[in-house]
N, C-alpha and C positions, 0 to 999 in steps of 0.2 A: 471483532465485530462482523465476522463472517456468518451470515444468516444461513442456517441449515434448511433443508427441505422440511415441509410440514408447518412452518411458521407463517407462510404467506398463502393467500387464496388465489384463485385463478385470475381475477381482475387485476390484482396488484402485480402478479407475475407477468401478465401480458403488458401492462403499462410500463413497468420498469424495463422489460426486455426491449420494447419498442424505443423508449427514450435512450437506452444505452446504445442500441444500434445506430440511432441517428447521431448521438453525441460522438461515438467513436468514428463514424464516417467523417464528421467535421474535423475531428482531431487528426485523422489520417491526412487530410488535405493541408492542415496547418504545419505538419512536421516538415514538409518540403520547404516552407518559408522560414521555419524557425531554426532548423538544424543544417548548417553547412556540411559539405561532404567530409571535411576533416573530423567532424565531431560524431559521425555515425557510430564508431565503436563505443562511444560513451553511453549510448542507449542500452547496449548489451550489458556493460558493466553496471549501469544503474539498476537494471532489472535484477542482476545477480545479487547486488548488495541489498536491495530491498527484500528480495526473497529470503536471504540469509537473516536479515535483521528481523523479519516478521516471525522467524522461528524462536526468537529470544524474548519470550514473555518476561516482563519485569513485574515484581510485586507492587501493589498499591494497597491502600488501607482496606481493612475489612475482609481479608482473605480473597481479594480479587487481583487479577493480573491484567496487564495490557501489553501491547506490542506496537512498534512503529508502523504507521501506514506508509509514510514516505512520499506522499504526493507533493507537498510543498518543497521538500528537499530536491526532488527531481525537477520540479517546475522552475525553481530558481536557477538551476544549472542549465536546463535544456529547453525551457519553455513549457507552457501548459499543454499544448497538443502532444508533444513528446511524452510528457509526464503521464497523460491519460493513457497513451498506448502502452507505456512501460508498466503502470499499475494494473491495467487490464490483462496484460500478458501474464503477470505474476498470479493474479487471481484465477485465470483460466488454468494455468498449470497446477495450482494448488487444488482446484476443484477436480480436474480430470485425472490427475495422477495420485493425489494424496487424500482425496475425499474431505478436503478442508473447505467448507462452504458447500451449500447444496447445489446440485445440478440445475434444478428448476429455479433456484434463487440466485443463479449466477448474474442474471440481468440486474437484480436489485443490488447485489454486492458491487458490481461494476458501476452502477449509477451512483451509489452512496460514496464509494471510496475513490474510484478512478475518474469520475466526472464532477460530482458536486464538491467533494473534498478538494480536488485539484483546482477547479475553477474558482471556488470561493476563497480558498487559501491564497491563491496567486493574486486575486484581485485585492485582497487585504494587504498583501506584501507590496504590490505596486503602489497602492494608495499611501501607505505609511512610509515607505522608503522615499517617496517624493517630498515628504514634509519633515522627516527626521534626518538630520544631517550626519555625515560621517559614518565610519565603520560601526560604531556602537549603535547609531540609529538604525543602520541596516540590520544588525543582529536583533535589535528590539522588534523591528518589523517582521523578521523571519519568525521570531518566537510567537508573536501574537497571531501571525498567519497560520502557523502550524497548529496552535491551540484551537483556533477558529475552525480549521478544516476538520479536526476530530469532532468538535462539538456539533457542527452542522451535519456531519455524516451520521452521528449518533441520533440526533433529533429526527432526521429524515427516516432512519431505521425505525425509531419509535412510531412515527406516523404511519409507516407501512404496516407495522404490527397492529396498530389500532384500526387502520382501514380494513385490514383482513379480518377484524372481529375477534382476534385471539386474546386481546387484553384492552382494557379501557385506556384512552388517551390520558385521562387525569391521573392514572396510576403509572403508566409506563413512561410518560414524559419526565417526571421528576427522578424516577429511578435511573433511566438512561443518562439524563443530563448530569445528575450528581456523580455517578460513577465515572463518566467520561470527562468530566472537568478535571479529575485527577490524572486520568490516562493522558489527556491532552497536555498536561504539564510535562509529563515524561516525553511525549512527542516533541514538544518545543525544545526541551533540553538536548535531546539526541540530535535533532535537526541542526541546532546551533553549533553543537560540538563538531559534527561532521563537516558542515560548511566552513567553520572556522579552520579546521585542519586543511581543507582543500584550498582555502584562501591563502594560507601560508605557503603551501606547496606549489600551487598553480593559480595565482590570482587572475590570470587571463581567462580561466574557465568559469569564473564567477562574475559574469557580466550580465547587464540587462539585455533582454532579447529585443531586436536582433543583435547578436554578439559580434564583437570585433574579431579581427584575425587571430587565429590561434598561434601562439608562440611555440613553434616546434611541433613535433609529433605528439599525438595523444596516446599512442600505443604504450609508452612506459606507464602512464597513468592507468590505462586499461588493464595492463598486467598487474600493476599494484592493486587496483581495485578487486580484481579476481582473486588475488592472493589473500587480500583482507577478508573478502566474503567467505572464501573457503576456510580461512582461519577461524572465523566466527562459528562456522558449522562444526569444525573439528574440535575446538577447545572450549566453546561456551555453550553451544546448543544442548549438550547433555545435562547441563546444570540450570537450564531455564526454569522459571517458575511453573509449577504444575497446577497452580490455583486456576479456577475458572476465569475466563476473560470477562469483559464488561457485559456483553450480551448474555453469556451463559449465567453469570451471577444474577442479572436482572430476571432472567427466565426462572431461575431457581427460587428467588425471593418472591416472585409474583405468581408462581404456581403454573406456568405454562410450558415448562421444560419437557413435559411428557409428550408434547405435540411434535417434537423433533423427529424427523424421519430420515431415511437414507435411501436414495435412489441409486442403486448399484450400477456402476459402469465398468466395463471389462478392463479399461485402462487404469482403474484405481488399484493398482497392484501394491502400492506403498501406502496403504491407508493409515492415517494418523502418523505418518512419518516413521513407519516401522518396516522392517524387512523380515519376512517369515524365516524362522530358523536362527535369527540373530538375537542376541541380548538387546534389551531396549536401548541402551546407550549406543551400542555399536550400530544398531539399526537406524537410529536417528542420524548418526554421522554419515552412513552410507546413503540413506535417502536424501538427506540434505545436500550432500555433495553432488549427487545426480541432479537434484533440482536446480542447484546453482548453475551447473553446466547447461542444462536444458533451457532455462529462461534466458541465459546469456545468448545462446545460439538463436533462439526463437526471436528475441527482441532485435538482435542484429540483423537477422534475415528480413524481418518486417521493415526495419528502417532502410535497408538497402533496396528493397522493392519500391518503397516510397520514392527514394532518390532516383531510381531507374525510370519511374514514370515521369 
């Protein structure tokens, strides 16, 4: 759902950039209250895992693929403020280093996935988990929240495209909603599986915010998470689906894909997760491994600066 440059006009770019800046400023302030010092390393590993997981496009019906957004996953573990910072960090690295998502459209992508997706999904999770008892109720709440986050992000993206005049709302809304209803099901399944595994290994980390005391160090879980993220890049990313994602598929079906543009940035040296001179599979592995390390370090640095303030 990464919007490229060329799909949005100036007014939409300006509005979404302003909203994203305001939302991330509020999220920055929330991190201090949501994340105790012991959990700071988890922001880094969450960013690394989300980055790796977003490289793994899974096929859905009709020759379309989707990938995890991860906003609800991180919000349930660390709170919505931390989740917004984590997802925004991943989106920024994808944009500036890998040309994944447009530079001018970065504000829209952050608003759709790091803010709207996180906040709406987390609100649904808290509401449903309060009325659905037990561990199965919590997992049901997580599944519905993850699906909702994808759907609302996709619908907002459709609205931005329509407001930009690139395609009619009556046409783009059913296309985006229909495709992402299936992708959202994949998001729900992956989110539940990952949270289920963490609940078994470290139940103290899956707590309502504000969280209780952490039982022992989180560094073993941090190392485990980094190893898992690197393993996804090494062994699975070369085999990810090459089918177009939901937005690309909608653009192709509705005839506005030709509007996609590319604003070159000097730092985009690993465009499309490739490395010049390397075979595609090897380039994906090298680029992905570098990305995992970069987002881990950047998210950890941002979190530490929040705590320092």
